[in-house]
C-alpha positions, 0 to 999 in steps of 0.5 A: 500500500502506498505511504503518505510521504516518501522518507529517506532509506538506504542504498540497496544492500548485499552484494548483488547485481544491483547493490550500492556495494557493486554499483558506486564506482561514480562515488568510487571516483570522487572519493579517491579524487578528494584524497589528495585535498583531505590530506593536504588540509590534515597536514596544515590544519588538523589540531592533534594537540588535544588528542596526543596530550589525553590520557586515552590518546584515541582519535575518533572517526565517523563516516556518515552515510557509509552505506556499504561496499568499499568506499566507506572503508577507503575513505577512513583508511586515507584519513588514518594514513594522513593522521599518522604522518602527521603524528610521525612529522610532530613527534607525538606518541602513537595513537589509537584509532576508532571508527564509527560507521553511520547510516540509517537504521535500514542500512545493510549493517550485516553486509557492511560488517562482513567486508570490513577489512581483516587488516584494519588497525583501528576499532570499528563500531555502527552507528545506526540513525539519521544524521541530521540528528545528534548521533554522539556525546559532545566534542568526542569526534576528531574527524567527520567524512560524509560523502554523497550524503547531504543530497538526501533529505530525512523526508520529502516536503509535506507541501508536495502531497497537499492538493491545496498548496501551490507546490502539490507535485501531481503527475511528477515524482521530482522537482526538476520539471516542477513549478517554482513552488516545488523547486523552493519547497525542495530547497527548503527542505534541503536548507533545514536539513543541512542546518540540522546536520552542522548544528548536530556535527557542531556539538560532536566535533572536538575543538580543532577537529575536521570534517570533510564533504563531498557534496554533488551540486546543480551547476551554477547557472543552469535550471534543473531540467538541464542536468542529466542526473536530474532529468534522468530521475524524470524519465524514471517518473514517466515510466511510473506515469506509463505504468499507472496509464495501463493500470499498473499502479494507481495514478494516486500512488505516483502522485504521493511519490517524490524522491527525497534528494535535492541538489543545492548550487554551489552558491546556495550550499556555501551560504548555508555553510557560512551561516553556522559560526562554529565552523570556518570553511577551510576548502571549497572546490570542485573535484577535478574528476577524469574524463573516464568518470565523466563519459562513463554514462552508457545504459547499463551503468546509469540504470544499475546506479539509480537502481542501487539508489532508489530501489529500496525507496520504490519498494517501500512505496509501491511494493516489490512487484513492479521493480523489474518491469519499472527499471526495464521501462527505464532502461528503454527511455534512456536509450531513447533520449538524448539526456546523456548524449547531448552533453550540450544541452545536459550538463553533468552535476558539480562534484564539491570537497569541502572541509570545515574546522570546528571553531572552538 
């Protein structure tokens, strides 16, 4: 049965064909590209004095929105290697490392634990819960990492399902084709979530600690409908409407289904970050992704990646029965469209690496 609104769900778990673990190469490239930037900022800006002078000498790292698969382990290991290198440079005693892997309660933590590196040199723990809320004791984390997570909303704006609201999103599942009222509702919900995220981290991050974010953004100066990722989500919505017209599901089900993600522009995001006086922006720059990464947009890859991200949401709202038919239709829609072939019309997201430092 359809729910009244769509809440965020974890990525597809396990290690099957459409799992996030096997369909997160795009994110893997971003994490890998961001390493050098994160390393430099750790070397220049991380304050280890508090940790080195404590009796426990424990350096705590939290990866927020860790999902499953190797990306979270690679990101964490890079941070640890960089911190160790800085310790050696400054003659600090050897530290122990505690890593917290966080994601929603629906995340496949069993798959995560099974794939933990056997040679890891850190203590690992899972922390279920939304990163829009407090997760840790005050001043207990030295380094936060969150990649490809902040575009997700904790829930979709209520106005989208209100037939009396100008933001009622009838016949659409996203904001990219919607009127200004729909876009503004998404933007406001995103801003509220990012502000909650920052307020929570400001309390949890230790003095002198750092936070590294990788955030995909809508490029400044283009409309949502001109972005290939958002346009492909519209095609998925078209598939759902086609199925409704054929009687395979109801239009009411489609009308009440809205994707819980929003891609702010870099300008929007920077303004939100500056509002929180607890952090200084140490770095904010787009990732220089390889041409190979940018061109890896064949139909099977696009479909598999979107399915890994959205299958759990679709199942929660529509049930299991439509999945294969829906994504078969979506594959054909992608083949018929020019979303990924007309690069002069449709632009990719810009992926930004952002480093924040705790000011207190």
